[in-house]
C-alpha positions, 0 to 999 in steps of 0.5 A: 872943124870942131871949133868952126862947128861950135862957131856956126851953132852958137856964134862963140869961138872956142879957145884951143890950148895944149896945156891943162893950166891954160884951160878953164873950168869947162873944158873939152879934153881931146887926146890919143892914147899912147901920145905922152902929152895926151896921156897926161891930159886924159889921165888927169881928166878921166883916169882909166879912160884909155885903158880899154883903147890901148892897141886898138884900131880907130877906136874911141870913147867919149864921156862927160866927167863933171864940167868937162867932155873927154874924147879919147882915141886909140890912135890919131884916126880913132880920136878924130872919128870920136870927135866927129861922132860926138859932133854928129850925135850931139851938135847935130852936124850932118857929115855931108852938110857941104852937099846936103845944105842941112845946117845944124840948129842954132843954140845959145848954149851947149849943155848935156847932163851925161854923154857916153859914146864908144866905138870898138874896132871897125868891122872893115879896116879900110873904108873909103871913096874913089872920086871917079869921073872927077871931070863932073866936079870941074864944071861948077867951080873954077878948075884948079889947073890944067892936066897934061893928059890926052883923054877926053873931058879930063883936061881940068883939075878940080879945085883944091877947095872942092877936094877940101870939101870932099876930104872933110866929108870923107873923114866926117863919115869916118872913112879912112881911104881916098883915091882922089882922081882917076888919073894923077900926075904927082909932077903936075902941081895942081894934081899934087895939091889934091893928093896933099889935101887928101893926106892932110885930112 
């Protein structure tokens, strides 16, 4: 999502690497505290950035450090939410852009003198959506398959593309829980695909 957002805004494609030696002088370091590979990168980029995050739930710190931006999370979702918080606040990407049609402003360069964002543990540990009345999502995009259910209006499965859009908006809004439909039959491949898409996100 980050690479895609930068491409939409600047027309440039970021190069994603996994080793310090492969990166250039201007870099974004993204890592999770407690993951050995991440710890090494975070320590090199911003010593001590992860100290306040250890053992916390979905917390993050985002800071600029010279020519680099450091995004650190206490756990995987903390890292993800820190990245999305920065994308929203500094790139201007609306978490619900897929539904609001609000595109971020175009820019030729991305530059800030100073960046400092942080989040402690959320007040509500679980935050999410229940995609109730999902039959309303089957009329404007080709269905993803058929349901084997004796219930009016619920014969179609929403397309995987629609679930991708829903799940992306969910995590961009810093939610961590989703019920993808009113009725789910995991033995029906099109319905199983919806659950897999939610789990992937």
